[in-house]
C-alpha positions in Angstrom: -13.6 45.6 -31.5 -14.4 42.0 -30.7 -15.6 41.4 -34.3 -12.3 42.9 -35.6 -10.2 40.5 -33.5 -12.2 37.5 -34.7 -11.8 38.6 -38.3 -8.0 38.9 -37.8 -7.9 35.5 -36.2 -9.6 33.8 -39.1 -7.5 35.6 -41.6 -4.3 34.5 -39.8 -5.2 30.8 -39.7 -7.1 30.7 -43.0 -4.5 28.2 -44.4 -5.2 25.7 -41.6 -8.0 23.1 -41.2 -10.4 23.4 -38.4 -10.6 20.2 -36.4 -14.4 20.6 -35.8 -15.8 22.7 -38.7 -19.0 24.5 -37.9 -18.8 24.2 -34.2 -18.2 27.9 -33.7 -19.1 30.5 -36.3 -19.2 34.2 -35.2 -22.2 36.0 -36.6 -24.0 32.8 -37.5 -27.3 31.4 -36.2 -25.3 29.2 -33.8 -24.4 32.3 -31.8 -28.1 32.6 -30.8 -29.0 31.0 -27.5 -31.5 28.6 -29.2 -31.7 24.8 -29.2 -29.8 24.5 -32.5 -26.4 25.2 -31.3 -24.1 25.7 -28.2 -24.6 28.6 -25.9 -21.4 30.4 -26.8 -20.7 34.1 -26.0 -20.7 36.6 -28.9 -19.9 39.8 -26.9 -16.9 40.8 -24.9 -16.2 38.6 -21.9 -15.4 39.8 -18.4 -12.7 37.0 -18.2 -10.0 37.1 -20.8 -9.7 33.7 -22.6 -6.2 32.3 -22.7 -6.9 30.4 -25.9 -9.0 30.8 -29.0 -12.2 28.8 -29.2 -11.3 27.0 -32.4 -9.2 23.9 -32.6 -7.0 23.6 -35.7 -5.1 20.7 -37.3 -1.5 21.9 -37.8 1.2 20.0 -39.7 3.7 18.6 -37.3 6.6 19.8 -39.4 5.5 23.4 -38.7 5.7 23.0 -35.0 8.8 24.3 -33.2 9.8 23.3 -29.6 9.9 26.0 -27.0 12.3 24.0 -24.8 14.8 21.2 -25.3 13.5 17.7 -24.8 15.7 15.7 -22.4 17.8 13.0 -24.0 16.4 9.5 -23.6 12.9 10.7 -22.9 11.5 8.4 -25.6 12.6 5.4 -23.6 10.8 6.5 -20.4 7.6 4.9 -19.2 5.7 8.1 -19.3 6.5 8.6 -23.0 5.5 5.0 -23.8 2.2 5.5 -22.0 1.5 8.6 -24.1 2.2 6.7 -27.3 0.0 3.8 -26.2 -2.9 6.1 -25.2 -2.8 8.1 -28.5 -2.7 4.9 -30.5 -5.6 3.4 -28.6 -8.0 6.3 -28.0 -6.5 9.2 -29.9 -5.1 12.5 -28.6 -7.4 13.7 -25.9 -5.6 17.0 -24.9 -4.8 19.3 -27.8 -1.4 20.9 -28.1 -0.9 24.4 -26.9 0.8 26.6 -29.5 1.5 30.3 -30.4 2.5 31.9 -33.7 5.5 34.2 -32.9 5.5 35.7 -36.4 2.2 35.8 -38.3 4.1 36.2 -41.6 5.7 32.7 -41.2 3.9 29.4 -41.1 5.7 28.3 -38.0 4.2 27.7 -34.6 5.9 27.5 -31.2 4.8 24.6 -28.9 4.0 25.9 -25.4 2.8 22.5 -24.0 2.8 19.0 -25.5 6.4 18.3 -26.6 6.1 14.6 -25.8 2.8 14.4 -27.6 4.4 15.9 -30.7 7.1 13.2 -30.6 4.4 10.5 -30.0 2.3 11.7 -33.0 5.4 11.6 -35.2 6.3 8.2 -34.0 2.8 6.9 -34.9 3.2 8.3 -38.4 0.8 11.2 -38.1 1.4 14.3 -40.1 -0.9 16.8 -38.3 -2.0 17.4 -34.7 -4.9 19.2 -33.0 -3.8 22.5 -31.6 -5.2 25.4 -29.5 -3.8 28.9 -30.2 -2.8 30.9 -27.2 -3.5 34.6 -27.2 -0.8 37.1 -28.3 -0.2 38.3 -24.7 0.3 34.7 -23.4 3.7 33.1 -23.6 3.4 30.2 -21.3 1.3 27.0 -20.9 -1.7 27.1 -18.7 -1.0 23.4 -17.9 1.8 24.6 -15.6 -1.0 25.9 -13.3 -3.2 22.8 -13.5 -2.8 19.9 -11.1 -2.1 16.6 -12.9 -4.5 13.7 -12.5 -4.2 12.3 -9.0 -4.1 8.5 -8.5 -7.5 8.4 -6.9 -9.0 10.5 -9.7 -7.4 8.1 -12.2 -9.0 5.2 -10.2 -12.5 6.8 -10.5 -11.9 7.5 -14.3 -11.0 3.8 -14.9 -14.0 2.6 -12.9 -16.3 4.9 -15.0 -14.7 3.6 -18.1 -15.3 0.0 -17.0 -18.9 0.8 -16.1 -19.4 2.2 -19.6 -18.2 -1.0 -21.2 -14.6 -0.3 -21.9 -12.7 -3.6 -21.6 -9.7 -4.0 -19.2 -7.6 -5.1 -22.2 -8.2 -1.8 -24.0 -7.4 0.2 -20.8 -4.2 -1.8 -20.4 -3.2 -0.9 -23.9 -4.0 2.7 -23.4 -2.0 2.9 -20.2 0.8 0.7 -21.6 0.5 -1.6 -18.6 -0.4 -5.3 -18.0 -3.9 -6.5 -16.8 -2.7 -7.0 -13.2 -1.7 -3.3 -13.0 -5.2 -2.3 -14.3 -6.8 -4.6 -11.7 -4.7 -2.9 -8.9 -5.9 0.5 -10.1 -9.5 -0.7 -10.2 -9.3 -2.1 -6.7 -7.2 0.8 -5.4 -9.5 1.9 -2.6 -10.7 -1.5 -1.4 -10.2 -1.8 2.3 -9.1 1.8 2.7 -11.1 3.9 5.2 -12.9 7.1 4.0 -10.6 9.4 6.2 -7.5 8.1 4.5 -9.1 8.4 1.1 -9.8 12.0 1.8 -6.2 12.7 2.7 -4.9 11.0 -0.5 -7.5 12.6 -2.7 -5.2 15.0 -4.6 -2.0 13.0 -4.2 0.0 10.9 -6.7 1.3 7.5 -5.6 1.6 3.9 -6.8 -1.3 1.4 -6.2 1.0 -0.7 -4.1 0.8 2.0 -1.4 -2.8 1.2 -0.7 -2.1 -2.5 -0.9 0.1 -2.1 2.1 -2.2 0.3 3.9 -5.1 -2.2 3.8 -3.0 -4.4 6.1 -3.6 -1.8 8.8 -6.8 -0.9 10.7 -8.6 2.3 10.0 -7.1 4.5 12.7 -3.6 3.3 11.8 -4.2 3.9 8.1 -5.0 7.6 8.8 -2.0 7.9 11.0 0.3 6.4 8.4 -1.1 8.6 5.6 -0.6 11.7 7.7 3.0 10.7 8.4 3.7 10.1 4.7 2.1 13.4 3.7 4.0 15.3 6.4 7.3 14.0 5.0 6.2 14.3 1.4 7.1 10.7 0.7 4.0 8.7 -0.2 6.1 5.7 -1.4 6.0 1.9 -1.0 9.2 1.9 1.0 7.7 4.4 3.5 4.4 2.5 3.8 6.2 -0.8 4.4 8.4 0.8 7.1 5.2 2.1 8.8 3.6 -1.3 8.5 6.5 -3.0 10.2 6.3 -0.4 13.0 2.6 -1.1 13.5 1.7 -3.0 16.6 0.0 -6.4 16.0 -3.3 -5.2 17.5 -3.5 -2.4 14.8 -2.9 -4.7 11.9 -5.4 -6.7 9.9 -2.9 -9.2 8.4 -1.9 -10.6 11.8 -4.2 -13.3 13.2 -4.8 -13.0 16.9 -3.3 -15.9 18.9 -5.7 -18.7 19.5 -7.1 -18.4 23.0 -7.0 -21.5 25.2 -10.4 -23.0 25.6 -11.8 -21.9 28.9 -13.3 -24.7 31.0 -16.7 -24.0 32.4 -16.8 -23.3 36.2 -18.9 -26.5 36.9 -16.3 -28.7 35.1 -13.5 -27.1 37.1 -15.2 -27.7 40.4 -15.8 -31.4 39.4 -12.2 -31.8 38.4 -11.0 -30.3 41.7 -13.3 -32.5 43.8 -12.0 -35.6 42.0 -8.4 -34.6 42.6 -9.0 -33.8 46.2 -10.7 -37.2 46.6 -7.7 -39.0 45.2 -5.3 -37.0 47.5 -7.4 -37.8 50.5 -7.4 -41.5 49.7 -3.6 -41.5 49.3 -3.2 -39.6 52.6 -5.4 -42.1 54.5 -3.4 -45.0 53.0 -0.1 -43.4 54.0 -1.5 -42.6 57.5 -2.5 -46.1 58.1 0.9 -47.5 57.3 3.0 -44.6 58.7 3.6 -46.1 62.1 4.8 -49.5 60.9 6.9 -47.9 58.1 8.5 -45.6 60.6 9.3 -48.4 63.0 10.9 -50.5 60.2 13.0 -47.5 59.2 14.3 -46.9 62.7 15.2 -50.6 63.0 16.9 -50.6 59.6 18.9 -47.5 60.5 20.0 -49.0 63.7 21.1 -52.2 61.9 23.0 -50.3 59.2 24.7 -48.1 61.9 26.1 -51.2 63.6 27.0 -52.8 60.3 29.1 -49.8 59.1 30.8 -49.5 62.5 32.6 -52.7 61.5 35.6 -51.4 59.5 36.1 -54.7 57.7 32.5 -54.7 56.4 32.7 -51.1 55.5 36.0 -51.6 53.6 34.7 -54.6 51.7 31.5 -52.7 50.6 33.7 -49.7 49.6 35.9 -51.8 47.4 33.2 -53.7 45.6 30.1 -51.5 45.7 31.2 -47.9 46.4 27.8 -46.4 45.3 25.9 -48.6 47.7 28.2 -47.5 50.5 27.4 -43.8 49.8 23.7 -44.4 50.1 24.1 -46.5 53.2 26.0 -43.8 54.9 23.3 -41.3 53.9 20.7 -43.4 55.7 22.9 -43.8 58.8 23.7 -40.0 59.0 20.1 -38.9 58.3 18.2 -37.3 61.1 15.0 -36.3 59.2 13.4 -37.0 55.8 14.1 -33.5 54.6 17.7 -33.8 55.4 17.9 -37.1 53.5 16.5 -35.5 50.4 18.9 -32.6 50.6 21.9 -34.9 51.1 20.8 -37.0 48.1 20.6 -33.9 45.9 24.1 -32.8 46.9 25.5 -36.3 46.2 23.9 -36.4 42.7 25.2 -32.9 41.9 
């Protein structure tokens, strides 16, 4: 039964060119599990293959779309990247097609509508295609996760390690060199726990640029919050960075601490100050008696002087400020009271 299906398949596509002739030949020596060929199955499989094993080159004008391509799609960044990638390294993923009517040379595109447009724009007349089985009417790519940002980072790093230039990668991705450098350094400064959380996610490289301004624990917390809200975006990352305390950020330099003085130096400084205070106290103590006597005599003299209304009136007319201070001295009972009265007068 398997042989009959293979014969029918080859009869149906006999007018097409195999992309890799001789890779798979049912009934040939390459079906043996020897060293001369690939170890491909010849008997019935326990798992049903979704596509035939051969890849064919089909004229693009025989491919019919299975869905309407949105207007303006050829001006999108995704489409331009596809064109750049095909132009630089060729079409890596074949188109998925099915032949609705085996009597007509027309094929329905299940997956790869943008790649068909890109091939036509590049002036190509044929494209590599995989034929879906008769009982399959959808693309298996709908059930495959697209390349995550971290997986893309590892792919670019491997390409660099194998000698692919950054300029060629930039042309393939249709981006500038700075964007390639950001993708190469995507995980620099990111803790392993945060990398694990982002392993299968898609985001722009600027997200990790912001995350590396946080310490490891805060990185994990920020990634968990973005994943929980399903918004792994630059705006969300910046908002979380602004809400991060300074002690959990790596881009905030700690305030310079004042230089601490050694205990011995502090003791010496205190001893010197105490010595100066003691000298001033002794000096004041020695002259305290005579100064107090002079003040008492001066106060008595000013009291008698201001008791004379003519003198007081004269001073008030010509030197009113001096009169205010003289009255303060006369009316003062203690030094503290004099200071308080002076403060009130100045206010």
